[in-house]
Every structure is written in C-alpha cells, then in structure tokens.
PASEBA-1860 file (N, C-alpha, C; in nm, 3 decimals):
! residues 222
1> MSTETLDL> -3.895/-2.040/2.057/-3.757/-2.089/2.050/-3.731/-2.186/2.170 ~ -3.680/-2.303/2.142/-3.662/-2.403/2.248/-3.545/-2.367/2.333 ~ -3.564/-2.387/2.465/-3.455/-2.365/2.560/-3.398/-2.492/2.611 ~ -3.440/-2.604/2.546/-3.394/-2.736/2.591/-3.243/-2.749/2.566 ~ -3.174/-2.798/2.671/-3.031/-2.816/2.663/-2.996/-2.954/2.605 ~ -2.905/-2.951/2.509/-2.867/-3.080/2.444/-2.780/-3.158/2.536 ~ -2.816/-3.279/2.565/-2.736/-3.366/2.653/-2.659/-3.465/2.561 ~ -2.530/-3.439/2.553/-2.444/-3.520/2.463/-2.442/-3.669/2.509
9> KKLTASEK> -2.461/-3.690/2.638/-2.457/-3.830/2.683/-2.571/-3.915/2.633 ~ -2.678/-3.848/2.598/-2.795/-3.919/2.548/-2.789/-3.952/2.397 ~ -2.694/-3.889/2.328/-2.686/-3.908/2.187/-2.617/-4.041/2.151 ~ -2.661/-4.101/2.043/-2.601/-4.225/1.993/-2.470/-4.184/1.916 ~ -2.392/-4.283/1.888/-2.267/-4.259/1.816/-2.293/-4.192/1.681 ~ -2.396/-4.243/1.610/-2.427/-4.188/1.480/-2.475/-4.043/1.493 ~ -2.555/-4.013/1.598/-2.606/-3.878/1.622/-2.491/-3.782/1.652 ~ -2.395/-3.835/1.732/-2.280/-3.746/1.764/-2.196/-3.722/1.636
17> AELMKQLA> -2.182/-3.822/1.555/-2.110/-3.804/1.429/-2.178/-3.702/1.340 ~ -2.309/-3.711/1.333/-2.386/-3.617/1.248/-2.373/-3.475/1.305 ~ -2.378/-3.467/1.443/-2.366/-3.334/1.505/-2.227/-3.271/1.474 ~ -2.124/-3.351/1.486/-1.985/-3.301/1.456/-1.974/-3.260/1.312 ~ -2.044/-3.338/1.226/-2.039/-3.301/1.079/-2.109/-3.168/1.056 ~ -2.219/-3.145/1.127/-2.294/-3.022/1.109/-2.213/-2.904/1.169 ~ -2.148/-2.920/1.284/-2.069/-2.816/1.343/-1.954/-2.779/1.252 ~ -1.887/-2.878/1.190/-1.779/-2.856/1.100/-1.826/-2.779/0.978
25> KDAKAEKQ> -1.946/-2.815/0.932/-2.005/-2.747/0.813/-2.035/-2.601/0.847 ~ -2.093/-2.578/0.967/-2.123/-2.441/1.009/-1.999/-2.358/1.028 ~ -1.897/-2.418/1.086/-1.768/-2.348/1.105/-1.706/-2.312/0.965 ~ -1.714/-2.398/0.871/-1.664/-2.373/0.739/-1.739/-2.260/0.671 ~ -1.868/-2.263/0.687/-1.956/-2.163/0.626/-1.924/-2.024/0.690 ~ -1.901/-2.025/0.823/-1.870/-1.896/0.894/-1.735/-1.845/0.847 ~ -1.640/-1.934/0.828/-1.507/-1.899/0.782/-1.515/-1.838/0.635 ~ -1.596/-1.902/0.558/-1.612/-1.855/0.422/-1.679/-1.719/0.415
33> KIKEDRKA> -1.776/-1.699/0.506/-1.846/-1.572/0.514/-1.744/-1.456/0.554 ~ -1.664/-1.487/0.650/-1.567/-1.387/0.693/-1.466/-1.353/0.577 ~ -1.432/-1.457/0.505/-1.337/-1.438/0.392/-1.405/-1.348/0.287 ~ -1.536/-1.374/0.259/-1.606/-1.293/0.154/-1.629/-1.155/0.203 ~ -1.657/-1.136/0.333/-1.678/-1.007/0.389/-1.551/-0.919/0.380 ~ -1.440/-0.983/0.407/-1.312/-0.910/0.404/-1.281/-0.873/0.260 ~ -1.310/-0.963/0.162/-1.286/-0.933/0.024/-1.378/-0.818/-0.019 ~ -1.502/-0.813/0.027/-1.598/-0.709/-0.007/-1.548/-0.575/0.048
41> YKELTYDF> -1.492/-0.583/0.173/-1.445/-0.463/0.234/-1.325/-0.399/0.153 ~ -1.235/-0.489/0.114/-1.121/-0.441/0.036/-1.166/-0.379/-0.099 ~ -1.261/-0.440/-0.159/-1.313/-0.386/-0.288/-1.376/-0.249/-0.265 ~ -1.447/-0.233/-0.154/-1.505/-0.102/-0.119/-1.394/0.005/-0.101 ~ -1.285/-0.034/-0.033/-1.178/0.060/-0.013/-1.110/0.097/-0.146 ~ -1.097/-0.002/-0.235/-1.035/0.028/-0.367/-1.129/0.125/-0.441 ~ -1.259/0.105/-0.437/-1.352/0.197/-0.504/-1.341/0.335/-0.444 ~ -1.329/0.342/-0.311/-1.321/0.471/-0.243/-1.193/0.548/-0.293
49> VNRNIDGL> -1.082/0.478/-0.302/-0.955/0.540/-0.350/-0.970/0.589/-0.493 ~ -1.022/0.496/-0.577/-1.032/0.535/-0.719/-1.127/0.649/-0.746 ~ -1.232/0.660/-0.665/-1.331/0.769/-0.680/-1.269/0.906/-0.643 ~ -1.177/0.904/-0.548/-1.131/1.036/-0.486/-0.989/1.072/-0.513 ~ -0.899/0.982/-0.548/-0.758/1.013/-0.553/-0.722/1.121/-0.656 ~ -0.785/1.117/-0.775/-0.749/1.219/-0.876/-0.792/1.356/-0.832 ~ -0.909/1.367/-0.769/-0.952/1.500/-0.721/-0.856/1.554/-0.612 ~ -0.808/1.469/-0.526/-0.718/1.510/-0.426/-0.587/1.549/-0.482
57> IHHNDVTG> -0.533/1.479/-0.585/-0.412/1.512/-0.648/-0.423/1.651/-0.714 ~ -0.536/1.667/-0.779/-0.564/1.799/-0.841/-0.572/1.907/-0.739 ~ -0.636/1.879/-0.628/-0.649/1.978/-0.520/-0.512/2.013/-0.464 ~ -0.425/1.916/-0.454/-0.291/1.933/-0.404/-0.210/2.021/-0.499 ~ -0.227/1.998/-0.631/-0.160/2.081/-0.732/-0.205/2.227/-0.724 ~ -0.335/2.246/-0.710/-0.387/2.380/-0.697/-0.339/2.452/-0.571 ~ -0.341/2.375/-0.462/-0.294/2.432/-0.331/-0.146/2.470/-0.348 ~ -0.067/2.388/-0.412/0.076/2.418/-0.430/0.097/2.547/-0.506
65> IIIQKLFE> 0.012/2.569/-0.608/0.023/2.693/-0.686/-0.012/2.809/-0.602 ~ -0.117/2.800/-0.519/-0.168/2.909/-0.434/-0.055/2.946/-0.335 ~ 0.001/2.846/-0.269/0.101/2.871/-0.168/0.229/2.934/-0.231 ~ 0.266/2.887/-0.350/0.384/2.940/-0.418/0.360/3.090/-0.447 ~ 0.241/3.123/-0.493/0.206/3.262/-0.527/0.207/3.348/-0.400 ~ 0.163/3.294/-0.291/0.162/3.367/-0.158/0.305/3.400/-0.117 ~ 0.395/3.301/-0.131/0.536/3.322/-0.096/0.594/3.433/-0.184 ~ 0.560/3.431/-0.313/0.613/3.532/-0.405/0.557/3.665/-0.377
73> DYAPVKSI> 0.428/3.671/-0.334/0.362/3.799/-0.309/0.420/3.864/-0.178 ~ 0.465/3.768/-0.088/0.516/3.818/0.040/0.663/3.862/0.034 ~ 0.729/3.824/-0.074/0.877/3.850/-0.088/0.913/4.000/-0.061 ~ 0.841/4.097/-0.129/0.878/4.236/-0.101/0.847/4.278/0.039 ~ 0.740/4.223/0.098/0.708/4.259/0.235/0.816/4.209/0.331 ~ 0.866/4.088/0.299/0.969/4.027/0.383/1.096/4.108/0.373 ~ 1.128/4.157/0.254/1.248/4.240/0.229/1.245/4.364/0.315 ~ 1.128/4.434/0.316/1.114/4.555/0.396/1.119/4.515/0.551
81> KNEVYGHE> 1.056/4.408/0.582/1.061/4.360/0.727/1.205/4.346/0.774 ~ 1.290/4.285/0.687/1.429/4.271/0.723/1.506/4.401/0.740 ~ 1.470/4.500/0.659/1.531/4.631/0.667/1.490/4.703/0.793 ~ 1.361/4.687/0.827/1.309/4.769/0.939/1.341/4.699/1.075 ~ 1.328/4.568/1.082/1.350/4.500/1.209/1.479/4.421/1.215 ~ 1.551/4.412/1.107/1.677/4.338/1.105/1.648/4.197/1.058 ~ 1.750/4.138/0.993/1.733/4.005/0.936/1.758/3.898/1.043 ~ 1.657/3.824/1.076/1.671/3.710/1.167/1.617/3.586/1.099
89> PQDSHTST> 1.690/3.476/1.100/1.638/3.357/1.039/1.502/3.311/1.102 ~ 1.404/3.296/1.020/1.271/3.261/1.065/1.217/3.151/0.976 ~ 1.142/3.057/1.041/1.074/2.951/0.965/0.938/2.998/0.917 ~ 0.885/3.106/0.977/0.755/3.151/0.935/0.740/3.301/0.949 ~ 0.643/3.358/0.884/0.618/3.500/0.890/0.466/3.519/0.902 ~ 0.423/3.604/0.998/0.279/3.625/1.019/0.240/3.770/0.996 ~ 0.133/3.791/0.927/0.077/3.924/0.901/-0.066/3.926/0.948 ~ -0.097/4.024/1.042/-0.233/4.031/1.100/-0.284/4.171/1.086
97> LSDGSASI> -0.416/4.183/1.055/-0.479/4.314/1.041/-0.481/4.381/1.179 ~ -0.477/4.513/1.178/-0.470/4.591/1.305/-0.586/4.569/1.395 ~ -0.704/4.538/1.335/-0.824/4.516/1.420/-0.837/4.371/1.465 ~ -0.737/4.288/1.423/-0.738/4.147/1.464/-0.847/4.062/1.397 ~ -0.895/4.109/1.286/-1.007/4.038/1.218/-0.961/3.927/1.121 ~ -0.831/3.934/1.085/-0.778/3.834/0.992/-0.625/3.821/1.004 ~ -0.572/3.704/0.973/-0.427/3.688/0.981/-0.382/3.574/0.886 ~ -0.264/3.594/0.829/-0.206/3.495/0.738/-0.061/3.462/0.784
105> TIGHNVSI> -0.030/3.336/0.794/0.110/3.298/0.824/0.157/3.212/0.710 ~ 0.278/3.241/0.659/0.340/3.158/0.561/0.470/3.104/0.622 ~ 0.507/2.982/0.592/0.627/2.933/0.650/0.664/2.792/0.596 ~ 0.762/2.738/0.657/0.810/2.603/0.625/0.795/2.515/0.746 ~ 0.743/2.394/0.724/0.747/2.294/0.831/0.888/2.251/0.855 ~ 0.925/2.235/0.980/1.064/2.210/1.012/1.078/2.075/1.088 ~ 1.178/2.000/1.044/1.212/1.873/1.118/1.340/1.899/1.189 ~ 1.351/1.848/1.310/1.474/1.868/1.393/1.532/1.732/1.425
113> NFDGTEAS> 1.659/1.720/1.391/1.739/1.600/1.428/1.858/1.647/1.512 ~ 1.940/1.553/1.551/2.055/1.589/1.631/2.182/1.524/1.567 ~ 2.295/1.592/1.592/2.420/1.546/1.524/2.501/1.446/1.604 ~ 2.451/1.405/1.720/2.517/1.305/1.801/2.592/1.358/1.921 ~ 2.625/1.487/1.916/2.700/1.548/2.030/2.605/1.580/2.148 ~ 2.472/1.562/2.127/2.380/1.593/2.235/2.396/1.495/2.352 ~ 2.454/1.376/2.325/2.469/1.284/2.429/2.556/1.333/2.544 ~ 2.657/1.412/2.515/2.741/1.465/2.622/2.662/1.568/2.704
121> GVKKIKDF> 2.574/1.642/2.638/2.488/1.739/2.706/2.390/1.664/2.803 ~ 2.335/1.558/2.750/2.243/1.479/2.833/2.314/1.425/2.958 ~ 2.436/1.375/2.938/2.514/1.320/3.047/2.543/1.427/3.153 ~ 2.577/1.545/3.107/2.610/1.655/3.202/2.486/1.686/3.289 ~ 2.372/1.695/3.224/2.250/1.726/3.299/2.218/1.619/3.396 ~ 2.228/1.494/3.355/2.194/1.377/3.439/2.291/1.368/3.554 ~ 2.417/1.396/3.532/2.516/1.393/3.639/2.483/1.502/3.740 ~ 2.443/1.619/3.693/2.409/1.728/3.779/2.292/1.695/3.863
129> IKSLLDET> 2.186/1.638/3.799/2.066/1.596/3.873/2.097/1.492/3.979 ~ 2.184/1.396/3.938/2.219/1.287/4.030/2.288/1.348/4.158 ~ 2.368/1.455/4.136/2.442/1.513/4.249/2.344/1.579/4.348 ~ 2.223/1.609/4.302/2.127/1.677/4.393/2.047/1.578/4.471 ~ 2.041/1.456/4.425/1.950/1.354/4.485/2.023/1.273/4.594 ~ 2.035/1.331/4.706/2.084/1.257/4.819/1.976/1.247/4.925 ~ 2.007/1.202/5.042/1.908/1.182/5.146/1.846/1.309/5.192 ~ 1.910/1.423/5.170/1.855/1.551/5.215/1.773/1.618/5.110
137> ADDKTKKL> 1.756/1.561/4.991/1.686/1.625/4.880/1.537/1.639/4.920 ~ 1.482/1.760/4.898/1.343/1.786/4.928/1.250/1.736/4.820 ~ 1.122/1.742/4.844/1.025/1.692/4.748/1.029/1.769/4.615 ~ 1.050/1.902/4.624/1.056/1.987/4.503/1.170/1.939/4.413 ~ 1.287/1.917/4.472/1.402/1.871/4.393/1.376/1.736/4.331 ~ 1.311/1.648/4.403/1.280/1.516/4.349/1.185/1.521/4.233 ~ 1.088/1.613/4.246/0.989/1.632/4.137/1.056/1.689/4.016 ~ 1.146/1.792/4.032/1.217/1.849/3.920/1.304/1.742/3.856
145> AKMVDIFL> 1.369/1.658/3.933/1.457/1.555/3.881/1.376/1.455/3.797 ~ 1.253/1.425/3.841/1.169/1.336/3.763/1.127/1.397/3.631 ~ 1.100/1.529/3.635/1.065/1.599/3.510/1.179/1.595/3.413 ~ 1.299/1.624/3.460/1.416/1.623/3.373/1.435/1.484/3.311 ~ 1.417/1.382/3.388/1.430/1.246/3.337/1.334/1.217/3.226 ~ 1.210/1.268/3.240/1.105/1.252/3.134/1.141/1.329/3.010 ~ 1.189/1.453/3.031/1.218/1.534/2.913/1.337/1.483/2.838 ~ 1.424/1.407/2.900/1.548/1.360/2.833/1.531/1.217/2.775
153> KENPKTGM> 1.412/1.167/2.782/1.384/1.033/2.729/1.388/1.039/2.577 ~ 1.450/0.941/2.511/1.453/0.937/2.363/1.328/0.887/2.305 ~ 1.295/0.930/2.183/1.177/0.879/2.110/1.208/0.733/2.075 ~ 1.123/0.637/2.115/1.152/0.498/2.092/1.161/0.459/1.942 ~ 1.097/0.541/1.857/1.096/0.513/1.714/1.225/0.573/1.643 ~ 1.261/0.696/1.677/1.370/0.761/1.613/1.503/0.747/1.693 ~ 1.495/0.715/1.823/1.617/0.703/1.899/1.671/0.838/1.937 ~ 1.599/0.945/1.910/1.650/1.078/1.935/1.567/1.152/2.043
161> LNPSKIIE> 1.623/1.259/2.092/1.550/1.339/2.189/1.433/1.405/2.122 ~ 1.333/1.441/2.206/1.214/1.512/2.156/1.237/1.662/2.167 ~ 1.249/1.733/2.050/1.283/1.877/2.052/1.187/1.959/2.141 ~ 1.056/1.924/2.135/0.960/2.003/2.215/0.985/1.982/2.360 ~ 1.029/1.863/2.401/1.057/1.837/2.543/1.184/1.910/2.586 ~ 1.278/1.927/2.494/1.399/2.003/2.530/1.367/2.144/2.552 ~ 1.270/2.202/2.477/1.228/2.338/2.498/1.167/2.350/2.637 ~ 1.083/2.251/2.674/1.022/2.251/2.809/1.134/2.243/2.915
169> LSKLRDEF> 1.234/2.166/2.885/1.341/2.148/2.981/1.418/2.281/3.003 ~ 1.429/2.359/2.899/1.501/2.484/2.909/1.432/2.582/3.004 ~ 1.303/2.560/3.028/1.232/2.647/3.119/1.272/2.630/3.263 ~ 1.349/2.523/3.287/1.394/2.492/3.425/1.532/2.558/3.454 ~ 1.578/2.632/3.361/1.713/2.699/3.387/1.707/2.781/3.515 ~ 1.608/2.862/3.531/1.600/2.947/3.649/1.579/2.868/3.776 ~ 1.509/2.754/3.767/1.489/2.666/3.880/1.615/2.618/3.939 ~ 1.707/2.579/3.850/1.834/2.515/3.898/1.947/2.623/3.910
177> DDERFDDG> 1.946/2.718/3.814/2.047/2.825/3.819/2.188/2.767/3.842 ~ 2.226/2.674/3.753/2.356/2.605/3.773/2.426/2.604/3.637 ~ 2.556/2.628/3.639/2.635/2.634/3.515/2.640/2.498/3.446 ~ 2.643/2.390/3.526/2.649/2.255/3.465/2.518/2.226/3.386 ~ 2.408/2.261/3.447/2.279/2.240/3.378/2.272/2.323/3.255 ~ 2.307/2.448/3.262/2.304/2.536/3.147/2.392/2.494/3.034 ~ 2.515/2.445/3.074/2.608/2.399/2.974/2.555/2.272/2.900 ~ 2.493/2.184/2.978/2.434/2.063/2.918/2.327/2.100/2.818
185> LDIIFNAQ> 2.242/2.196/2.858/2.136/2.241/2.766/2.189/2.303/2.641 ~ 2.295/2.389/2.657/2.352/2.458/2.542/2.413/2.353/2.442 ~ 2.472/2.248/2.498/2.528/2.143/2.410/2.416/2.078/2.329 ~ 2.305/2.050/2.396/2.194/1.984/2.327/2.132/2.074/2.222 ~ 2.117/2.202/2.253/2.061/2.293/2.159/2.155/2.313/2.035 ~ 2.283/2.320/2.063/2.378/2.339/1.952/2.395/2.208/1.866 ~ 2.346/2.096/1.920/2.348/1.973/1.848/2.233/1.954/1.750 ~ 2.137/2.046/1.763/2.019/2.037/1.678/2.047/2.067/1.534
193> IRVQNSMY> 1.986/1.991/1.444/1.993/2.017/1.300/1.855/2.049/1.249 ~ 1.832/2.176/1.221/1.699/2.216/1.171/1.692/2.209/1.021 ~ 1.594/2.142/0.967/1.581/2.129/0.827/1.441/2.179/0.780 ~ 1.438/2.281/0.700/1.312/2.332/0.645/1.267/2.235/0.529 ~ 1.144/2.193/0.536/1.096/2.103/0.430/0.972/2.162/0.362 ~ 0.860/2.106/0.384/0.738/2.149/0.306/0.693/2.291/0.349 ~ 0.631/2.361/0.251/0.576/2.493/0.279/0.432/2.482/0.326 ~ 0.394/2.583/0.404/0.254/2.581/0.449/0.202/2.727/0.458
201> VSGWKFIE> 0.070/2.735/0.455/0.002/2.863/0.478/-0.105/2.839/0.577 ~ -0.116/2.921/0.681/-0.223/2.907/0.783/-0.274/3.040/0.816 ~ -0.383/3.046/0.887/-0.439/3.175/0.926/-0.585/3.164/0.967 ~ -0.649/3.276/0.978/-0.790/3.281/1.020/-0.852/3.415/0.982 ~ -0.985/3.414/0.983/-1.060/3.538/0.957/-1.193/3.526/1.032 ~ -1.236/3.632/1.094/-1.365/3.639/1.157/-1.473/3.667/1.049 ~ -1.568/3.577/1.034/-1.675/3.594/0.938/-1.809/3.596/1.012 ~ -1.911/3.650/0.946/-2.039/3.655/1.012/-2.128/3.541/0.957
209> VDGISKKL> -2.178/3.464/1.052/-2.263/3.350/1.016/-2.394/3.361/1.095 ~ -2.503/3.386/1.023/-2.635/3.402/1.088/-2.631/3.509/1.197 ~ -2.558/3.619/1.167/-2.550/3.729/1.261/-2.451/3.710/1.375 ~ -2.382/3.602/1.370/-2.283/3.569/1.481/-2.145/3.564/1.421 ~ -2.052/3.635/1.489/-1.911/3.637/1.443/-1.847/3.502/1.474 ~ -1.783/3.444/1.367/-1.721/3.315/1.388/-1.581/3.317/1.327 ~ -1.487/3.259/1.401/-1.348/3.257/1.356/-1.328/3.133/1.269 ~ -1.296/3.156/1.140/-1.270/3.049/1.046/-1.120/3.033/1.029
217> SFRFSV> -1.066/2.919/1.066/-0.924/2.894/1.055/-0.893/2.798/0.937 ~ -0.772/2.807/0.883/-0.734/2.726/0.775/-0.579/2.691/0.783 ~ -0.541/2.584/0.723/-0.400/2.548/0.715/-0.386/2.456/0.589 ~ -0.293/2.495/0.498/-0.263/2.417/0.381/-0.118/2.393/0.375 ~ -0.076/2.274/0.333/0.064/2.240/0.325/0.099/2.159/0.201 ~ 0.208/2.185/0.140/0.252/2.112/0.020/0.404/2.077/0.040
END
C-alpha cells in the first residue's frame, strides 16, 4: 500500500477536476450505502416485531388469566386476614411459607400524584429550613438543608414531587423535631392522590439446581 502523500499543488486543473468528481462520486456512494443500511435495519426490526408480537400478546392474555385466578383464590384468605388483624387499606398482600422457602405477593401497582395543595407544605418546610441557615449554622444543619432541597425538587417531566423522595424526607422528622417541619410534611402527604392501576404477582421459591439451593424470583404484571 502506497504511503505517498498527494500534493494538490502538483495537480493540473483537469486532474483536480477529476479528483473532485471522484470524491463527489465516493461521497454519494457512501451516502447511498448509509441509506440502504438504515432501510435494511428497519426491515429487520419489522421482521422481529412480526415474528414475536402475537406470541407476546398471547403470553400477556395467559398471564392476565393466571393473575386474575390468584386474586380470586386469595379472596377468602384476605377476608380472614381482615377479621384477624383488622381491615387496613393495602396495595399488596404477601404470603410466605413458615420455613421461608417460598413466597407470593399479589397487589396493584400504584401511581401517586398530588392535588396541588402540596405547594403550601413545600413552602412551610423551605421557610423553616431558611430560618436555620444563618451565619451560626453548623455543617450538619447545612448538610440536612441541602438534603431537604434535593428531596423537594420537582420531577422535570411531571412537574410534581417525587413520592419516594418525600418518604425519605419524612425520615428527617426526628432530626429537626419541629412543628413547622412536621406540619409541612403532613400537608404534602395529605395532598397525595394514590391510584391503584395494573395488577401484579411477584414472589420467589428456593429450588435445587445441581445440588445447590437457588432462589428463583418472578414478577408478572397486567
């Protein structure tokens, strides 16, 4: 392979024109190749979807039937549970064998939104934190204030607070031990709107594989 460097200054006008023509041709060919490759990729994805979608739809139907039967089978157990332990609103119910070898949980996936009144709770907490941050504030207080600020940030997509972060924030009640902080948190929690949507079944069982006990976990949702 030649390592000779092309010196454009030595080329004649016609040679330069021919070179430009060849470069344009190569660029066009490369562009066409990219176009064809992308078309081939899309065709492969269409084939992939067509080969598998019906099986997945069927699997989803079967899973839905299984989950529905599990909920029906658990109904009398749930009824007795309410009688023995008292009725408490729950999104899920877990049953585990006494030896811990297997467990099944049935429940509903839950989405949490807010009704708009959480804003006053957020303001109360931020005002309280602001009152702590003066020149005499120690490092611990400053770190806690930074944590609170992070927990109260809204989700950029939904424009709402992150429920899991609010739960984390509630763990700081004892750290602050202040009525203003507690009241702000209570307002936020009371502003939550919990909506049960899709059903799910999850669980696990220890099975023996090649003489070794292995925990097999599963989760199905419809």
